[in-house]
C-alpha positions, -999 to +999 in steps of 0.1 A: +001-001-001+016+034-010+013+064+010+019+086-019-012+113-022-033+112-054-028+143-076-059+161-061-045+158-026-015+181-036-013+216-023-036+243-040-017+271-021+018+277-009+006+282+026-014+253+039-029+259+076-045+230+095-070+238+124-098+218+143-111+210+177-093+191+203-089+154+196-096+157+157-061+144+150-049+176+133-011+170+142-011+133+129-029+143+096-003+172+093+025+147+097+011+120+077+005+145+048+038+163+051+054+129+047+033+118+018+037+152+000+076+150+004+077+115-011+054+125-042+084+152-050+070+184-032+103+202-022+113+223-005+090+214+023+084+228+057+060+221+087+057+246+115+043+236+150+019+264+160+003+243+187+007+264+219-024+248+238-015+210+242+019+198+252+013+162+236+004+152+200+021+178+184+038+176+150+072+184+167+069+148+184+079+133+148+106+159+142+132+130+137+111+113+113+103+144+090+140+158+092+149+124+080+129+128+049+144+166+043+114+183+059+122+212+076+106+215+110+100+249+129+091+243+163+106+252+198+138+230+207+157+222+239+140+230+272+110+243+253+101+213+234+073+200+254+064+234+269+028+246+265+040+282+263+029+308+239+063+304+220+061+320+184+094+315+166+104+344+143+109+318+115+071+312+113+066+345+100+093+341+075+076+308+061+043+329+056+064+357+039+084+334+018+075+332-018+092+298-024+083+262-013+056+247+006+046+251+043+021+234+065+011+252+096-001+227+126-024+250+147-037+243+184-072+231+190-103+252+189-106+290+195-076+290+219-052+276+193-066+293+162-063+328+179-027+325+174-033+333+136-042+366+144-006+374+154+002+370+117-026+392+105-010+409+072+016+384+067-006+354+056-005+351+017-029+332-003-038+300+019-055+270+024-072+268+058-084+233+064-105+221+092-098+185+102-130+170+114-136+137+134-173+130+135-171+108+166-158+137+187-181+162+206-188+195+191-185+180+155-207+151+159-238+168+145-244+194+119-254+221+145-224+216+164-201+214+134-215+249+122-208+263+155-172+252+156-168+266+120-178+300+134-156+296+164-125+286+145-129+313+116-140+341+144-107+332+162-085+331+133-098+359+114-096+338+082-121+315+062-120+279+060-113+267+025-117+229+029-125+199+051-102+170+061-123+140+074-103+121+099-133+101+116-120+073+138-125+055+170-086+048+177-077+012+176-114+003+171-118+020+139-130-002+110-139+008+074-175+015+083-165+040+108-144+058+081-172+056+056-200+069+078-177+100+087-174+105+050-211+105+044-214+130+073-187+152+060-204+153+025-237+163+041-218+193+061-201+203+029-236+206+010-249+227+036-218+250+042-204+251+006-170+242+020-156+215-001-140+180+011-103+181+005-099+146+014-103+120+041-080+097+060-079+061+066-055+037+082-035+020+054-053-014+059-087+003+053-078+025+024-089+001-003-124-007+012-130+029+021-121+042-015-147+018-028-172+032-005-165+069-009-165+076-044-151+108-055-133+115-024-096+112-021-083+091+008-049+097+023-033+066+039-027+071+076-001+057+098-001+060+135+031+082+144+024+103+172+021+091+208+024+108+240+055+104+262+041+082+288+035+057+260+072+052+253+070+016+237+047+032+212+070+057+201+087+038+173+073+045+139+081+034+104+099+062+082+089+052+049+101+017+036+132+018+057+137+006+091+118+017+122+129+049+139+126+054+175+117+092+184 
């Protein structure tokens, strides 16, 4: 099973900003997509960790894996690596202003996380603002709740959501039916809001079945990479087709 993205999962703009509510899986999606983009030839490629809310499950956790694939990672290092402080590195503004390459920005959860984007007002060029949505999470499990979340994220960030990324799952209990139901829900939200579905995700072993049951929707194969510090044995991830890398 290849993790190379289909052509219509490639970036539409140079700056790709990923937001969503807590537990939606934003960082896991950002890391997997970044790796898939790099393996499909997108270069230069950078990912900026803008999550100043949650000290766990952040894209910086996969720093070693991404840097091994020649992806530039912009995130606090050293003693501030696990900090949940509002640290905004000056390099991030440079990523927004740069005219070359592709940059993904992994933003913290809900309005508390999205509000950081206000700090870059006037510096953000043409962009994709993609909302990651897990239909099994509170606040995005109904149409009414999801519309409230959309308004909250747009209000906090000062930007307009340009697309959805479906990441419906039930952790280890996820099966193809779970993902397909999430895809159907996302299509309903797209029809009501007018915001298009960019793609959905599925565990690699489920991609074939999900693709067959979600016609017209791109599916990004997802591999579990991020794990909290207390789950150290699980912090071994496969980097491409090579040997496993411990981070």
